[in-house]
C-alpha positions as CSV (number, residue, x, y, z in Angstrom):
1,X,91.4,88.1,111.2
2,X,93.1,90.3,107.7
3,X,96.6,91.9,108.7
4,X,97.4,94.0,105.2
5,X,101.3,95.0,105.5
6,X,102.9,97.5,103.1
7,X,106.6,97.8,103.3
8,X,109.7,98.7,101.9
9,X,113.2,97.0,102.9
10,X,116.2,97.2,101.1
11,X,120.4,98.2,101.8
12,X,121.5,101.4,101.6
13,X,125.0,100.6,101.6
14,X,127.4,100.1,98.9
15,X,128.3,97.0,99.8
16,X,124.9,95.6,98.2
17,X,124.5,97.7,95.8
18,X,124.9,97.9,91.9
19,X,125.6,102.1,91.7
20,X,122.2,103.8,92.7
21,X,120.3,100.2,92.2
22,X,119.0,98.1,94.6
23,X,116.5,95.7,92.2
24,X,118.9,92.5,92.9
25,X,118.7,92.8,96.7
26,X,114.7,93.4,96.4
27,X,114.7,90.4,93.6
28,X,115.9,88.6,96.8
29,X,113.1,89.3,99.1
30,X,110.3,89.0,96.5
31,X,111.3,85.8,95.4
32,X,111.5,84.4,99.2
33,X,108.1,86.0,100.1
34,X,106.7,84.2,96.8
35,X,108.1,80.8,97.6
36,X,106.4,81.3,101.3
37,X,103.2,81.0,100.1
38,X,101.8,84.2,101.1
39,X,99.5,86.4,99.2
40,X,101.6,89.5,97.9
41,X,101.4,92.4,95.0
42,X,104.9,94.2,94.3
43,X,104.8,97.9,93.5
44,X,106.7,100.3,92.2
45,X,107.3,101.8,95.9
46,X,107.0,98.6,98.2
47,X,105.2,95.1,98.3
48,X,101.9,94.7,100.5
49,X,101.2,91.4,101.6
50,X,98.1,90.1,103.7
51,X,98.3,87.7,106.1
52,X,95.8,85.8,109.0
53,X,97.9,86.8,112.0
54,X,100.2,89.9,113.1
55,X,102.4,87.0,114.0
56,X,103.1,85.4,110.0
57,X,103.3,89.6,109.1
58,X,106.4,90.1,111.3
59,X,107.7,86.7,110.4
60,X,107.5,87.9,106.3
61,X,109.5,90.8,107.9
62,X,112.3,88.4,109.3
63,X,112.4,86.9,105.9
64,X,112.9,89.6,104.1
65,X,115.2,90.9,106.6
66,X,117.4,87.3,105.9
67,X,117.7,87.8,102.4
68,X,119.6,90.9,103.0
69,X,121.4,90.7,106.5
70,X,124.9,90.8,104.9
71,X,124.6,94.3,104.1
72,X,126.3,96.7,105.9
73,X,122.7,99.0,106.3
74,X,119.3,98.4,105.6
75,X,116.4,100.7,105.0
76,X,112.6,99.6,106.0
77,X,109.6,101.0,106.3
78,X,106.2,99.2,107.4
79,X,102.2,100.0,107.4
80,X,99.7,98.1,108.9
81,X,96.0,97.9,108.5
82,X,94.5,95.1,110.6
83,X,90.7,94.3,110.4
84,X,88.7,91.4,111.9
85,X,86.4,89.4,110.5
86,X,87.9,89.8,106.9
87,X,89.9,88.4,104.3
88,X,91.2,89.0,100.4
89,X,91.3,92.3,101.2
90,X,94.9,92.4,99.3
91,X,92.1,91.7,96.6
92,X,89.0,93.1,97.4
93,X,89.8,96.8,98.8
94,X,91.0,97.6,95.0
95,X,87.7,96.0,93.6
96,X,85.5,98.3,96.0
97,X,87.6,101.5,94.4
98,X,87.0,100.3,90.7
99,X,82.9,99.6,91.5
100,X,83.0,103.1,93.1
101,X,84.2,104.2,90.0
102,X,82.4,102.7,87.3
103,X,79.6,104.0,89.4
104,X,81.2,107.4,89.2
105,X,81.4,106.9,85.3
106,X,77.9,105.6,84.4
107,X,75.9,109.3,86.5
């Protein structure tokens, strides 16, 4: 099974922000994910991780929250794409689109 989880998590409270920037807090989250060994991709609007189970995906959310739990208020949004009998979709979904783009260009 492949669980793709796209999420954003960041503090909205003044005690954990520097002006309008939350990049230091987000960097703490990304560092923790990196150290966990889970495959991930950082994007300008969030982070995508791929796990083998829903429990592992939810554990990543808990790990992320642990990095910002001292903040008075934290915002988070989550999206899941769960597929059985599949793996490496973090890379393969992008390759599939790129392959289709190449077919369109060569027509």
